C-alpha positions as CSV (number, residue, x, y, z in Angstrom):
1,M,-9.6,-8.1,19.6
2,I,-10.6,-9.5,16.1
3,R,-8.4,-6.8,14.4
4,L,-5.4,-7.9,16.5
5,I,-5.9,-11.6,15.6
6,L,-6.4,-10.8,11.9
7,N,-3.3,-8.6,11.9
8,I,-1.2,-11.3,13.6
9,L,-2.4,-13.9,11.1
10,W,-1.8,-11.5,8.2
11,F,1.7,-10.7,9.5
12,I,2.7,-14.4,9.9
13,L,1.2,-15.5,6.6
14,G,3.0,-13.0,4.5
15,G,2.4,-9.4,5.7
16,W,6.0,-9.3,7.0
17,L,7.4,-10.0,3.6
18,S,5.1,-7.5,1.8
19,G,6.0,-4.8,4.4
20,L,9.7,-5.5,4.2
21,L,9.6,-5.3,0.4
22,W,7.8,-1.9,0.5
23,L,10.4,-0.7,3.0
24,L,13.2,-2.0,0.8
25,G,11.6,-0.3,-2.2
26,G,11.3,3.0,-0.3
27,A,15.0,2.7,0.7
28,I,16.1,2.1,-2.8
29,L,14.0,5.0,-4.0
30,A,15.5,7.3,-1.3
31,V,19.0,6.6,-2.7
32,T,18.0,8.2,-6.0
33,I,17.0,11.8,-6.4
34,V,14.3,11.0,-8.9
35,G,12.7,8.5,-6.4
36,L,12.5,10.8,-3.4
37,P,8.9,11.8,-4.0
38,Y,7.9,8.1,-3.9
39,T,9.8,7.2,-0.7
40,A,7.3,8.5,1.8
41,A,4.5,6.9,0.0
42,A,6.3,3.5,-0.1
43,W,7.0,3.7,3.6
44,R,3.4,4.6,4.4
45,I,2.3,1.6,2.4
46,A,4.8,-0.6,4.3
47,G,3.1,0.3,7.6
48,F,-0.2,-0.5,6.1
49,S,1.1,-3.7,4.6
50,F,2.5,-4.9,8.0
51,W,-0.7,-4.3,9.9
52,P,-3.7,-3.5,7.6
53,F,-6.7,-4.4,9.7
54,G,-8.1,-1.4,11.5
55,K,-6.7,1.1,9.0
56,E,-7.9,2.7,5.9
57,V,-6.4,4.6,3.0
58,V,-7.6,8.1,2.3
59,S,-6.6,11.0,0.1
60,R,-4.2,13.5,1.7
61,E,-6.4,16.3,0.2
62,S,-9.4,15.0,2.1
63,L,-7.5,15.5,5.3
64,G,-6.5,19.1,4.3
65,M,-2.9,18.1,3.7
66,S,-1.1,19.7,0.8
67,D,2.2,18.5,-0.6
68,I,3.8,17.4,-3.8
69,G,1.5,14.4,-4.1
70,T,-1.7,16.4,-4.4
71,G,-2.9,18.2,-7.5
72,G,-1.5,17.9,-11.0
73,M,2.0,17.0,-9.9
74,G,0.6,14.0,-8.0
75,V,-1.1,12.8,-11.2
76,V,2.2,13.0,-13.1
77,L,4.1,11.2,-10.3
78,N,1.4,8.5,-10.1
79,V,1.6,7.9,-13.9
80,I,5.4,7.5,-13.7
81,W,4.9,5.2,-10.7
82,F,2.5,3.0,-12.5
83,V,4.6,2.6,-15.6
84,F,7.8,1.8,-13.7
85,A,6.6,0.0,-10.6
86,G,2.9,0.0,-9.9
87,W,1.6,-2.4,-12.5
88,Y,3.6,-5.5,-11.3
89,I,2.9,-4.7,-7.7
90,V,-0.8,-4.5,-8.5
91,L,-0.6,-7.7,-10.4
92,S,1.0,-9.5,-7.5
93,H,-1.6,-8.4,-5.0
94,L,-4.4,-9.4,-7.5
95,V,-2.9,-12.9,-7.9
96,A,-2.6,-13.2,-4.1
97,A,-6.2,-12.0,-3.6
98,F,-7.5,-14.5,-6.2
99,F,-6.0,-17.5,-4.3
100,E,-7.1,-16.1,-0.9
101,F,-10.7,-15.8,-2.1
102,V,-10.7,-19.5,-2.9
103,S,-11.0,-20.3,0.8
104,I,-13.6,-18.8,3.1
105,I,-11.1,-18.0,5.8
106,G,-8.9,-16.1,3.3
107,I,-11.6,-13.6,2.2
108,P,-10.6,-10.9,4.8
109,F,-7.0,-11.2,3.6
110,A,-8.1,-11.0,-0.1
111,I,-10.0,-7.8,0.7
112,K,-6.8,-6.3,2.2
113,D,-4.8,-7.5,-0.8
114,L,-7.3,-5.8,-3.1
115,Q,-6.9,-2.6,-1.1
116,L,-3.1,-2.8,-1.4
117,A,-3.5,-3.3,-5.1
118,V,-5.6,-0.2,-5.4
119,L,-3.1,1.7,-3.3
120,A,-0.2,0.4,-5.5
121,L,-2.0,1.8,-8.6
122,A,-1.5,5.4,-7.4
123,P,0.2,5.8,-4.0
124,V,1.3,9.4,-4.2
125,G,-1.1,11.7,-2.5
126,K,-2.6,8.9,-0.3
127,T,-2.1,8.3,3.4
128,V,-3.1,5.6,5.9
129,V,-5.2,6.5,9.0
130,E,-6.8,4.5,11.8
131,K,-10.4,3.5,11.3
132,R,-12.9,5.2,13.6
């Protein structure tokens, strides 16, 4: 019940915007051939960004999944991602987390923003799963 309440508050207070921006970014990436490897990662992050409570980010390799985002190619894709898109997304989540930490009620939201910042650093090769 607490997760549901936190997800609803998160969504109302900005999660909808964050999720829509990740969906838009994924759609723009899908239009280009170069951006296709990033599209799936952006859309996974969008789902996490809409409703982050009760979910966690894990490496695809830890789940036994193997794709373009794992291994050496994933490192190259993540470096390209960081240079062209990741750094300012990380910065926006860090700024939001700072202001959320100011109030006691905002601390759970700040923690989720910090998780999104870490995910925005290197999203390729990561996936979102339900917490157990």
